[in-house]
Every structure is written in C-alpha cells, then in structure tokens.
N, C-alpha and C positions, 0 to 999 in steps of 0.2 A: 186262603189262610184259614186255619181252623181256630175256633174259639172254644173255650171250655163251656160245656152245656150247663146251664143253671135250670133246675127243675122249676116249673111254675106251681107245682103242688107236690106234697110229700105225704107219706103215711105217718101215723101218730108217733111211732118210734123215732123216725128221722126228725120230725118236728121237735120232739122233746130234746133230742141231742143238739139240734140246731140252736135252740134258745137256752140250753143249759139247765133243764129241769128234768125231774124223774118222769118216767112214763105214767106213773099214777097221778102226778100233778097234771100232766097234759090231759089225761082222761077226765080228771075232775073239771078242768077248764072246758073240755068238750061238752059237758053237760050244762054249762052256763049259757044263759040267753045272750045272743049276740056274738058268740064265738064262731069264727069262720070255719065251718066244716062242710064238706061236700060228700054226700053218700050216693054212690052209684052202684046199684045192686048190692053185693056183699062187700064192696070196697069202700074204705073211708079215706079221704084225702083232705089235706089242709092246704089251701092256697098260700104260698109263701108270703107274697106281698100283703095279703089280708091279715095273716098271722102277725107280721111285724107291725102293721098299722093297729091291730087290736091291742098288742102289748103297749105300744106308745100311748094309746088311749086309756090305759089302766093307770097312768101316772107313774110308770116305771122309769122315767127319765128318757134320755134320748139314746136310741140305738142306731149305730151306723150300719 
C-alpha cells in the first residue's frame, strides 16, 4: 500500500508556504538564533518537525 510522502526537510520557499508567511519573513527567521536550519554545501533546508516545534516555542499558540 502506498502512502503519501511527507518530506522531513524543505527549502525556505516551501517552509514559508507551509506555515503561511512570506519568504522574506522566513529568511528573517533564519537569521535568528535557535531557528532550525541545515546548510549542506549550497543547499539550505529546514527540518519540518523542528520548524513546527520552533513556532510552538515562540508562543504562537498550538498548531496541529
């Protein structure tokens, strides 16, 4: 049985879309201490679970 693939990490544009903010807001967050970003060579990825946990920790309420 096939299941829908959920990425474990996304690029900044996809992360911004996922959480409903602009790309410029996401890039501003990326410069903040503690924001979950992984840089591998020239690629920047944001782990989805860590992003959601970071948002919850900012006092933004509960996200499902």
